[in-house]
C-alpha angles and dihedrals in degrees: 000000000000124000110204130175101175120089097215092050092054091048091052092051092048091048090055091049090050091053088054090053094246122158117229128215118194132200113187113201142161090227131240084110122208135176091284090061089042091058089056091048092049091051091048090049091052094050105039143051093228131027126203124189119192120206111194129141095214111217095197093066094056122086121226093263097040131103103270094128094045100038105131117261131183113160093173093057092041091053091049092052092049092047092049090054096048097248110177099208138013114202111199109166126183115240092255089060092056098033112029120190094269096048111138108153125097136168117234127191125199130210099004093060097047101076134050110014091003091073096063095025103044097169097037100096094044086061093044095050093045096051095041092051090049091050091049090052092049099043098031093204127188090214133019124197125219131172122240092226089089096048095171093052090049093050092048094049091048091050093046090053091049097044097044096041093238112178099229132103114229112219114200114211129199121260112261115221138191116250090264093052103261111141112243112253136160087230091062085082088072092064122098120214096274093043090049089057092045091052090069087079089081096061092036092055091049090050089052090050091051091051091051091052092048088054090055106267111152101165110104095201092053091054094045091048092054091048090048092051092050095048093045089059088066106083094203093054127091117183118229093177144332112198141170108205141175107264092225103049102014091231121144117267128204097202132035099233098125139035107301142175120226104206136173142178118201132175114225102196101315096334118101113211131183133200139161147176130209123224130191113214 
């Protein structure tokens, strides 16, 4: 396994693989890898000749009051996980490699980035799209692997690839959860014991919503109201949003008569967590 932090060196390696006719699978991450990331890496390993994992805490997707400086990092553990899963190359650039002093170009996305997390994080998806497009241009993968836990990010990346004619196949991968239902997240490491228990309210409220739908409930407001009531009973939880949106355009729906995403963002103490489920109606 190679560990590379220089853009041009990665491009040279990838160019050589391409000449050999190798297929390339790519897993972009911000590091502090957990079993959710590992599931992406395993899928990439099973489907490609070569696997690249990027580890880059991207500054342009953090707002001025967010946790860029404290975002968890553990390169030694990340390297061990990649090595154990036969990753061929880790790309771990410094910010000045990705954003040199004279960097002026960014990727914006309309509509899909305006709802859900885009309301409280208005610059977030500009940073996500910019860094992902740069990584695609550096790694030149055949397939790139993204988890469904961040449904909005997945939808935006898929649309960016479609709109900008990027020659990569986006592979959505199922959310990996703890045994008690909590979605795996690097930010779970911020939670103390009591907050960790309180965080279960996210997955529990989604499970309740799913049960309501299975019993025939179609009114989006009725479902959101019940989820809101449940989460508000948890004193450590503060709701950012609970939304039921059209899977295609991520706009709010009033009735569940199409394929939707039920998504929420909740602060547990100071830690903001997201989760979602998809339902076909």
